[in-house]
C-alpha positions, 0 to 999 in steps of 0.5 A: 746337562745342568740348570740354572735358574735367578729370579731379580728385580731391576731397579726401577729406570725411566722410559727409554731403553736401558742396557741392563747385560752386566746386571744379569751376568752378576745374577748368575754367576754360574754361566762360568759352569758351562761350556756350550748353552743358552741363556735365556731372560724373561720379563715378567711384565707386559708393559716393560720388554726386552731385546739386543742391539746396540751397546757401545753408543747410547743415541741409538736407544734414544732413537729406538725411543723415537721411532717405538712413540712414532710406531705407537702414539698414545693419545689415540681415540680408538685405545679402550685401555687407559686405565693406569694413563694414556701410556698404558696401551702404549706400552702393552702394544710396545711390549708385544711388539719387542717381546719378553724375552731374548736368547743368547748362545753360552760357549766357553762359560760366557755369553756370546753376543756379538762384539757391540751388542748387549741386552736392554731393558724397553720401558715403556711407561712413563713412571714404573718400578722395578722389573721381574726379571727370570735368567735360564741357563742350560746347557753342558 
């Protein structure tokens, strides 16, 4: 079994949902050496998250952001953790709801995603710096 790992920093993104599939692929060219395996993508932050969803129509990403803001609103009187602003605690909740990692099958050296699937960075902060991602590929 082969194992490959890369840690890299994404550029700063605005609040919202952003496709990062191509950046992930650029950071691990060794993926082509795996015939059958898995890729894990992990984010080292508690106020941003990862998910897999629609990669073609950008309105899906806008709708995700709108819906998450309704589900987890800012400025709630019961939030105690607001040291970094009104988006602080909601960002942590959104991150836990969406998750810190995704796992994708590798087949013949390529991600075996559906035709309309891509990896999203879900940025939950108004003004975040770049995010650190660890990708680990393993298989035969």
